[in-house]
C-alpha positions, 0 to 999 in steps of 0.5 A: 451491528456486524462488520461486513467486508472491508472496503479499502485499505489506506496508507498517508503517503508523501507524493501521490503522483510517486506512489500511484506510480508504483502502485499503478505501474509496477504492481497493476492496480487501476486508478479509478479515483484521484481527487483533492478535497478541501474547504469540507467541514465533514473532512475536517471533522473526520481527520481532526484538524481545520482546513484540511487539504488532501489528495486522495487517490483511490486504486482497484486491484484488477481481479476483485472488489479490494481499493487501495486509498493513498492520501497525500496530505496537502494541508496540514502538509505531511511529515515524513518519518521513519518506518519500521515493521516493529512501530505500534501501528505499522500496517503492511498490505499482502498482494497474492502472485503466481510466481514470486520469483519472476515478480522479484526480478521484474521489481527489482529491475525497476528498483524496488527496494526489498529486506530479502529476495523471496523466502520459503516459509516452512511450518511442520515440515511442509512449504506453506508459501513462499513471501517476500517484504519490499518497500513503496516509494514511502518505506511502506512494507508490501507483501508479496506471497505465492501460496504453495 
């Protein structure tokens, strides 16, 4: 069975309200669902533990079909851990932007944390893109990319 296009990408977050604020209010995704799922055997089986209680927020990118799912584990309660890009299983999401310098200034003014200002990526002597890594409220890496 061949895979089809991806439906969504998911991050586990420690505080759904805070993360919704970041992805919706700062990055412009549209909140399309915000629900609590509990007392469902199917969810218990999928996540692999009993009495799962999950807050699930789905946000859509305004310019396409891409959906970002944010899951806050209410039972058992989620645990915060150190995040590093080099850890096995680390994940990040990348959004294309038209003006990375403007976005960097806007998001910096809003208090977003960055690994660096925008960086020119040069391959074979040619500028191919400008990009940066920033961190969401849980320290999850979000990449912004402005193709050359």
